[in-house]
N, C-alpha and C positions, 0 to 999 in steps of 0.2 A: 112714620116707617109702615111699608106696605105689608099686609097680611101674607103670611107664606102659606101655600097650600103645602098637606105632607106630602104629595107627590113629589113637589118642587125640592122640599127638603131633602127627599129622599134622592133626588137625583143629583144633586150638590154632594150628598154624600158618597155617592158611587165614584165620583169623578175623584174624589182624593182619598178613597180607598180607607175611609175611617172604619176602624173596627167596630166601635160601640158608637151610636149617635148621642153624644153627650157633649155639653159645652166644655171645652178643654179646662176652663177654669175651675170646673165643678168636679172632674175627675179626682177620685181618691181609691183606697186600697178597696173600700166597699162597692165599689163598681167592679172591679175585677171579676170575671167568670160570673157576670150578674144574669146575662142572658139565659133564657130558659128555652132548650132547643124544641121540647116538647109544648105544643100551645095548651093551655089549661083547658079542662073540659069545659062546656057551654052549660051543662047540667051536672052539679055535683052530686053526688052520693048523700042520701041524707043524714048516713052515717057519720059523713066528714063533716059535722057540726059540733061545735062545744060551745056552752054558754058564753056569753060576753054581756056587759053593761056598759052604756055610753052615760057617763056620769052628768055630763052638761048637756050637749045640744043631743038630738033625735039624730036616728039613723033611717036612712030608706031600706027597704028590705034587701036590695042588692048590696048595700055597703054592709049591712049588718051579716048578710052571709058570707060576705069576703072576710069580715074580721072573724066568724065564727068557724069558718075554715082554718084562718091562722091558729086559732086557739087548738083547734084539732091538729094541726102540724106540731105545735108544741107539745101536745100531749105524746105524739109516736114518738118523740125524740127523747120525751121525759122517760117513756116506759122502755127506750132502749132497743126501737127496732133496728136490726142490724142487715138485714137483707135489701140490696137494691129495690126488689120487687115490693117490700113491704113499706117504703120510704114513699109518702106523697109528694107530688111536684112542689117545689118551693114558690109557687106561683098561682094565682087564680084569676080570672075574670070578673071582672066588676061591671062595666058597661060596654053596649055594642052600639057605638054610635053617639050622636048627642042628645035624642031625644030623652032618654029615661035620666039622663044626667040634668037636664035641663029640668025635668019633672022633680028631680031630687032638690035641685036647689030653691025650687019654688015653694017647696015643701018643707025648706029649712033644715034637709038634710046637711049635717056637719060637714063630712067629707065631700060632699057633693058643691057644697059652698068652697071649701078650700080648692078643690080641683077647678072649678070653674074661674074662680080668681087666679090662680095661677095659669091657667090656659090664655086668660086676656092679658095679663103682664107680657106672657111670651106672644100675643098677637096670632094666636091660631084662629083660622077663620072656623067658623062653624060646620061649613062644609066639608071640611078636612076631619071633623070630629067625627061628623056623621058615616064617613068612609072608613073610621078606624075602631080598633077595641081599646078598651082601658083595663089595663092588668094591674094587680099588686103584686109584687115579688120582694123576695128577700135571699139573704146569703144561706145558700142550702149547707156550706160546710160546717155555718156556726149553729151548734144545737138551741143556742139562746140568741137570735138574732138582735142587733140594737138599731137597727134603721130599715125602715118599709119604704121602696120604692114604687111609684105610680108612673107607668109609661104607656105610651101611646104606640099602637102598632096597626099600619095600615093593612085592611083585609084585603087590598086588590094587589099587593105584593107578595111574593114568597118568605116565607118565615125565615128570618137572618138576623145576624147581630146586626147589620145595619139599618134593619127594619125595626127598631127599638127607641124610641125617643123619649127619655125619662125626663118628665115633667114635673115631677115633684119628689121632695125627700122628706121623710119624716122621721126623726130619732125617737127610740123608745127611751125614755128616762123614768126612773123609779119614782113614784108620787112622793114618797117620804123625803127626798132628796130636793124636792122642787117645789112643794107646797107653798111655803113661805114666800118664795120670790114670783110664783104665778097666780097666787090668790089675790095679789094687789097690794097697793100701799094706803086705799083710800078705806072710809069703814067697813067692817066685814059684812055689814048688812046688804051693801051692793055686790060682794061676791065678786064672782065673772060676768057680770051684766055688761053689755056694752051697747051703746046708743047708736042709732042708725046715721048720725051725722057728728063730724068731728068739733060742730059748735056746741056741742052738749055742754049741761053742768059737769058731766061726769070727766068728759075730756079737759075741761077747764080744771077740775078739782085735782087730777092727776098732775097737770102741769104746775100747779100752786105746790103742790107737796113735793114734787121733784127740787122746785126752787129751793124751799123750806130745808130739805135735806140738804140740799149743798150749801146753803149758807151756814146753816149750823155746824156742819163738819163734824158730827160725833164720832163719827168713825176715823177721823184724821185724814182721808185720802184728798179732801179737798182744798188743801193749801194752795195750790196754784189757781182755783177758781177764786180765792177769796183774798187780793192782795191787799194792803194797806189803802186806806181811801183815799183818794185824789180828788183835788179840786177842779181837774180840766174838765172842759164844758166845750161841744164844739160852736162854731162860730154861728149857727143857725139851727133853732132846733122848732118842730111844732106843738103845739100846745093841745095835747089829748085832752084833758079836762074841759076845755072850751069847746073843743070838737063834740063831745058826748052831749054837753048840756044846751048848747046852742046850734048844732049843726053846721058849724062854721070853724074852720080849723085856722088858726090864727100861727102867722110866722113871728118867732121872736128870736131876737139877738141878745145873749146873754150879758155883753160888754153895755147895751142901751138899757137893759132893763133889770139889774143886778138883784135887786129886791125880790123879784119873781122867784127867784133860784136860792132864796135864804132857806124856806123851809124842805124845798124837796129839790135835789139835784140830779137824781136818778133819772136815767134816759135808755130807751131802747131802740136797736136798730132794725133796718128793715133789708134784707137780701132778697132780690126779685130780678127776674129776666124783663129788660126792655122789650127787646124782640121787634121785628119790622114794625109793629104796629104802635109800640111805645116811642120810636124815633121819630114819628109823624104826629102821634095824637098824643101824648103825656102834656099834662097840664104843668110844664115845666117852670121851673123859676128863671126870669130873666130880668136884666136892668131895668126893662120897661115896666114890668109888674111888682118889681120889688117893694115900692112905697106902698100899693094896694095891699099887699099880703101881708106886709108889717101892720097895717092900720085895719083895714076891714076884714080882712082874711078871704078865705076860698069856700064857697058853700061846700059841703060833703058831697052833695048830690054831682057835683063836677069831676069828682075822683073815680078814677077806676075801682072797680071791685077789691083788688088786691090791697088797695092804700085804705080804703075803708075797713079791710077785713084786720089789718094790722093796727089801726086806731082801736079796733075793738079788743083784740087780743093784749095790746099795751094795758087796755083798761083792766083786763083780767089780774093783773099785778099790781093794779093801782098805782101806776105810774105816770106821770104828768106828761113826760116829755117823749117826742120819738123824733127818730132822725131817719129821713129818705132821702138819698142822693139826689135825684131829679127835683125836689121841692125844696132843697136847703142848699144848692148850690147853684151858682148863676151860670145858667147852660151856654147863655152867649158872651160869655167875659173868658177868653184866656186867661188873663192874668187871674181872676179867682179860681178859676178850675185848677192851675198849676198849683196855687196856694193851698186849696182844699185837697188835692188828689195826694199830694205829700205827708198831709196830717191824716190818712186812713187809719194808719198805726195806730194812732191816740183815738180816733173816732170808735173803733170797735173793741180796743183794749178796754177802754173805761165804761164801756156800755153793761148795763146790768146783764142784758142777754139780747140775742139776735133772733129775729124773727125771721125765718126761711120758707118762703112762698116756693118749696121745691117743686109742686107738679104743675105750676103754671108757667106755660111759654111766653105769656106777655102779660100785662097789668089786668086785663081784662078776667082773668079765669078764676081770681080769688084764691084765698087760702084755704078755706073750710072745703068739706067734701062730703057727700053723701057716700053711704058704704054698706056692706052686708055686716051686720055685727058679728055674728059666727066667724067671718073671715079672719079676725084679730082676736080669737079667743081660741088657744090650741086644744085639741082633743084631749079628753080626759076618759081612758077605757079601763074598766075592770075585767080580769079573767078570772073567775072563780075558782077554777080547778088549778091556776098556778101560783106557785109559792110567791110572794111579794108581787101578788099579780095586778096591781093598780098601776097603770103608766100613764103619764103624759107623752102626748105625739107632739115633738116641738119641730120648726122648720128646720131646714139646715141652716149650719151657721153661714156659709157661703153666700146664700141668699136671701138671708133674712131681712136685711135692709137693703136691697135692690131699689125700693120704692125712693130710698136716700142717693144712691150711688149711681144708680141710673136715672136719674130724674134729667129733666130740661136743664134745671137750675144748676146741676152738677158739672156741666159740661162748660160753664160760663168762666173765664178767666177771673174776673175781680173778685167772683165771689169764692172763688179758691182762697184767696188771702182771706177774706171776710169770715168766711168759716173757721180758718187757722187761728186768726188773731182773736175772735170773741171767746170771752170765758165760759160762754155758755150758748149755745144754739137749740132753739125750738122750732125742728123741722114740721111743716105741713105738708104731709105727702098726701099720697093718692087714696091711701085707706086709712092712715092714721097720724097721731101725732109721736113725734120720737123726740128724746131727748139726750141731748149731748153735752158733756163739761168737759174740763182740762182734768177732772179727778183720776187717778189710778184706778184700774178696773176692779168693780164695773164701773165704766164711765159713762154709760147711756142707758136709757130705759126707753120705754114705748108703751103704746097700750095693750100691745099682744103680752109684753113683759114688764109691767109697770112696776114692780118691786127691782127692777134693774135686771141686766143680762143675766144668765146661768151660762154663757159661754166665756171662754177666754180670747177667742178671737172675734172680731166685729168689722163691720165696714170692709169686709175683704181684706182686712190684715192693715188697713191704711186707716188709722186714727188720726186724730188732731195730735201735732207734734209735742203739745205742751204735756200730753198723758203719757208720752213717750220717753221725754228728757227734761231735765231741769237746767232751765235757763235763764235763771234769777241771781246766777253767778258765775266767775270765769270757768269754764271747763272747755278746753281743747279737745276733747276725748274722740278717738276715731268715731266712736258711736255718733256723735254729734255732727260729725262731718258726713257720715254716712246719712244720717237723716236729711241734712241737706240737698244730697245728691237726690234721695228718694223724692222730696219736695220739687227739686228743678224737672225730674223725669215726671211728676204727674202734673207739674203746672205746666209744660212745654204743649201736652196735649190738649189745654184747654182753648176755648174760642173766644177771640175778641170782635166787638164791632167796630173798632179802631185797633189796629196793631200798636199805634203810637203808644198805647197804653200798657204794654208787654212789660217794660223796666219799672212803670211807676207802680203799676199793680203788684209787684213783688218787692217795692221797697218797704212795706211794713213788716214784711217776713223778714228782711235783712237787716232792719233796725232791732228786731226780736233778737237775732243771734250774734248781733255786735255785743250785746251785753256778756255774752257766754264766749266770745272770741276777742276780747279788747286789745291782745297783741296782734291780730290780724287785719287786713285792710280788704274791705269790700270794694269790688269794681265790676261794674256790669253783671252781677248775676254769678259772680265767681269770687273765690278768698287767694290772696296773694301768697298764702302759705300752701296752697296747693298746685301751685304753678311749678312746673309746665305741665305735669301730668294731667291736670283736669282740662287742658286745652283739647285733649284726644276724643272730646264728645263727638258723636255721630248722628247722624239724620236715621230716624226709626224706619220711615219708609218712603218710598219715591214721589209720594206729594209732597213732602216738604220742600220749602222756596225760600230763598234770601226775601228778605224783607226788602221793598223798594219805598221811594218817596221822602217822606221826612225822617232824618234820622233817629234811629232807635238805638243802636248798639254796635259796637264793633264787630267785624266779619269774626275775630276768634272767639267771640261768646256765642253760647248756644241761643241766646235772645236774639239774635240776629237772623234765626229761622222760624218761619213760620209753620209749625208743625211738629209732631213728637221727635223727643231725641233722645238717644242712649247716653247717660253720662259715663264718661271715664272712670272706672274703678280707681281704689286708691293705691294700686300697685301692692309688690310686696319687697321683700330684703332683696329679691334679685332684680328688682327693676332702679334703672340709675338714670338720672338726667344727663343730656346731652349737651345742653345749651348754657350759657350764662345769661341770666337775666338781669340787665343793667339798668331798667327802670320800667314803672308801672305808672301810669299818668290818666287821669280822669277829669274832664272839665264840665263839672254838672251846670245845668240851667239856672239852679238857684244856688249858689256856693255854699248856703248853710243845710242845704239837702243833698249830699251826695250820693245817697241810695237810689235816687228818682233820677227824673231825666237829665241826660246828658247832650252835652255839645257834641263831644269828641273823646274816645279813648284811645290809649296805645300803649304796646310793650316794646319796649328797647331790648334787644336780643344780640349777643354774641353768638353766633349759630353757623352750620353747614348749609349751602344751599345747592343742588345737583339738579340741572336740567332733566324735566322728563315729561313725558305726556303719556297719559292713560288713553286708549284709542279701543274702538270695537275690534275684535278679533273675529271677523266673517269665516276664516278658513277652518278653525278647530272650534266647535260646539258639541256640548256633552250631549249623550242620548236622550236625556230627560228635556233639554231644550229642544231639540229636533221633534222628539214626541208630539210636545207641547206647541212647537210651531211658533215659539216666541223666546222672549229673554235677549239679553246680550251678555256675550263673553269678552272681557277686555284684556287687552295685552298691555304690558308697562313697558314703555319705550323709554331708555337712557339716553341721552345726549350729552355732547360737549358743549364748550363756551362758543362754538361758533353755529351750534343747532345741527350739527350732524350727528345721525344715529349711530350711537356705538354698543348698544345692546339690546337686545329684546326679550322679555321673560314672558312667556306664556302662563297662563293661569289654567288649564285645561282642568288640572287634577285640583283645583283650589287650595293647594298647599304652597304655593309659590310667595303669595301677597292677598291681602284685603283691603277693599276701598269703600269709600261713602263719600257721593258728593255733596255740596251744599247747595248747588244752582238748581234751577227750575227744572222739573223733570218732564222729558219728553215721552209722552204717551204712557207714562208711568213705568218707565223702565230705565230711565236715568238717561244723562245727556249723550250725545253722540261721543264726545272726546272732551279732556281735560288737558289742557297744555301750561305748564310752567315750569316750578319747582318743587323737590321735594326737601322740606326742612326735618331732619332728624331731631327729634325730641327727646326719646328714651331708648334706653337698650335695656333688654330683658336677657340675663344671663341664662345659658343652657341648662337644662337639667338632662337627666335619664331619659324622660320621657318626652321632651319639648326642646326644639332646636331655639338658637339663638333668634330673638326677633328686635327689629329696629321700627320704631314707631315714630311717626311724624305728620306733618301736615303739607298738604298741597297748598301752594299758595302761586299768586300770579303778581306783577309788578305793579304798584300804583302810582309809581312815579316816573319820570324820565331817565333819572341819573341813577336807577335802582337800589336805591336806599328805602322804599316804602314799598311794603306789600300787604296783600290782604290773602285772608283764606279762601279756598274755596272747595277743600274737602280733607278727608285725613286717608294715611297710607299707611300699613303695616305689610313688612316683608319678613321674610322667614328663612332660615338656614343659609345655605351658600350663596343665594341670591340676594344676600345683602352685600356681597363684595361689591357687585355690579352698581351699588348706589353710593359706595364710599370711596372706591377706586376709579381712577382713570387710566384705561391702557395708554403707554406712551406710544407715540405715531410709530407705526411700522410693527407695532406688535401683532404675532399672530393671534387668531381665536385661540389656539391651543393653550395659551399661557394662562387663560382663565381656569381650563381645566386641571391644569398644573398648580393653580392657587388653590382650588377646592382641595386637591390632593393632600397638598403641604398644610393646609390649616384645618382639614376636616378629615382626616384618614380615615377610611374604612376599616373594619375589623381585618378584610383580605389584605389589605395593604400593611397593615401592621404586621401581619403573619409573614408577609414577603420581606420587612425588614428585618425581624427576628431570625430568619433563616439566612439573611446576608451575612458577609463576612465582616461588614464594618455597622452592623446594627446596633451594637453598644456604644459607638462612637457617635452615631447620628442621634441616639437617645439622650445621651450626655450633652452632644452638643447643644441640642434643642434646649435642654434644661439650663445651660450655661446661658444660653440667650436671654432666655427669659430672666434668669437673674441679674444679668447685666443690664437689662432694660430699663431696670430703677422701680418696677412694680412689686409691690407686696405679694409674694405667691405663699402655697401651703400646698403640702405634697398629699396625694392619697393615691395608695398602691392599687387601685382601680381604676379603670377608665370605660364609661358607658359611653357608645356612639349609638345610643337608641337601640340598641339590640338586646335589650331587657337585661338578664343576670350576665350575658357573657364577658367575661373577665380577659385581658390581657398583662401581658408583663410590663407596658410602659406606665409610668407615674401620671398620673390625672394631675395638671397643675391648675390651682383654684387662683384666680387674683381678686385682691380685695379691691374692688372699683371705688369704693368710699374713699381711697386714699390718692385717687387719681383724679386730676382737674378734669371738670366737665368735657371740655371740648376734648381731651385725650383718651376718654373713654369708648371713643367709637372705635378708636384701632387699637385698645389695650389689649384685647382678646388676642391678637393678631403678633403677637410678639415674636412667634418662630419666624415670620416674614422679615423682619426688623433687619438682620445681618444675611439674609439669604441671596444669593445672585439673583433670586426672580423678583426682589424689590425693584431692581433695575428698571422692570417692565411695567411698573405702576407708579402713578402718582397720588398723592394725597388730596384731599379737598382742602381749600383754602379757606380759615375762618373769615367771617366777614361780621360787620356792625350794620343791624338793619332795624328800620321799625316796623311794627305789624299793627296795623289799624282796623 
């Protein structure tokens, strides 16, 4: 990632008119009104100092003065200064440029070390820091602030809210509440000391203590981490003991040497990035060298650094066996790869723990890291003049584990499953070891928080799913299905060296969820009970594209897209299916492994199809598109069975329809057009604030006889525009009949008033109600009718139809009962149901 100059950041900020220059994912209530209009004084009044003490690390004179000013500010509010003139600014200048900041870091100033560590994570160039001031600020409206913000402001730009980049947030936490968590879980004599390398004995001791706590489960939170012992072992394993003793790592096949596994069956796994280098240079296992690896072994000197470090880490835990994909799966045998790939569920689920080389883009980089020890020790300050005046300054919860969530390894698709399935993960990050397991909170710890997290939220709220759910018994709760949707959304954004792996790399998670969903059927990343609603997933950005080449998944599955997706929501009581699903079929490559590789998959549907085309509208474009000089606005063309256009729906105000294409993007702005059919899947009944909505797929023919189709996108149509997609005007009908239809089925308040004033208004209303009663639909009356006009009420009864009592295909027309016996019905034809196969 390229380093950004502050000026570049400010220019980008100006373009999008952002109010405060803060990562959107990190904005919260404490950021509101944070910007200090007046710049803090460069030279502060000596009287504006109150004593402070750093309990752990030293402070340079600039940082000490900043905290002394903060203590003075607290004193002012404590004394009750009421006049604005008496209130000092809720900000102070710490450093001007990078020079004094770097001097402070070299002198081991605790705050300077933390600031430089965060600037490096955010990849801010030293030259940019030289041109900037670093300020400490806090919420002025709070007499006892709970968070300190450290912001970068460019001296060459006018002082404004857009010239305020928040680089670090530290929470003020009362010492008495957090001492136990933050003073560590190792011997008290070690206190808060940290070593300058994660290979240290102290790092090892922390890892051993984390495992011990997890296995002993004294608090009862680690049941998921300690399932009943299993006899299962991988096909091949590496002998750690022989590697440490002889500097040669031997490959062992448990079925060939069962005696070697009598005393110790525990093994650990390694998650790592292959990278471009690994694809060409890793000493992989092949059919040619298999016998040699089983016999004489492989000198550890030929292993990349990450593999050597993994052997050392496994030895920490006195574990004899290690599993590494490239050294335990035959990389030149498709048969062996297919067999082993579908066993990843068992490989990771049954391992003692997983060693995760988070910070290494390929295996040359290793697991262990040099670091600034103070960067992983929370600040501990004492304000003598304050009640309860000893505080820990803790990193903000949203960014505390960026070293895990933003690491090179976290972007890889296979690793997503490896992390989720492993009972325990030991992360080797850029600055510290991080522990994660399946326990209830606190389910992770780190060298910064060796006693466990003091926060309720971790990993940006995206924990291992085992810690959020219970999967060891049948449980078809909505929460579990919501967890699956979250997994799919996160997984879709991951990167694969071989996109053919996308479905098989998810199979282990699918097997895990099958335990909870014994009455449901998994097919191609989806669950049978969630159809058809779950078919309405959409591409999250224009860079997503359909997978080509070897078959991966059917077009209706989100797995068929190479890129991030947004899963369809669960719907609600007002959302109803419009199709009959007659079959769901899948042909796996390995019959005994239906969650893995597929030869084919299909859904049989009885449904409606309406010919449509979504085409760019070059005549109408909103002002913001004109201003930017880019973007496409599409219009929806409805056609008859002969391909003639019968209606055109523009989307100028973005309230007629919404769409998403699955096909490869054209210059990051979507394809020129999509021509095919609209397949209505779901109808959402209107409410007082929302119109009726019909949602479905855009499909195109995949067979000459018109019986087989594939998905190319999704389409949502709203309000009266739905009529154009479920009715065809008969030949000779005028355009005005569409307006008549809208007035009949969706009368405005003004139209209702006219009816009430007419001589036959009562007859009209009672006639409408009679038609609805005779239509065969169950109805209920409500004496008010809301047509989107808020609280406005009219005399006509509102008729609610219970769509659950209506056949799926009839629901598309069930809300139009007023039309059934109207003369206007002669002007329109309903769509005819068809039986199709979606592939």
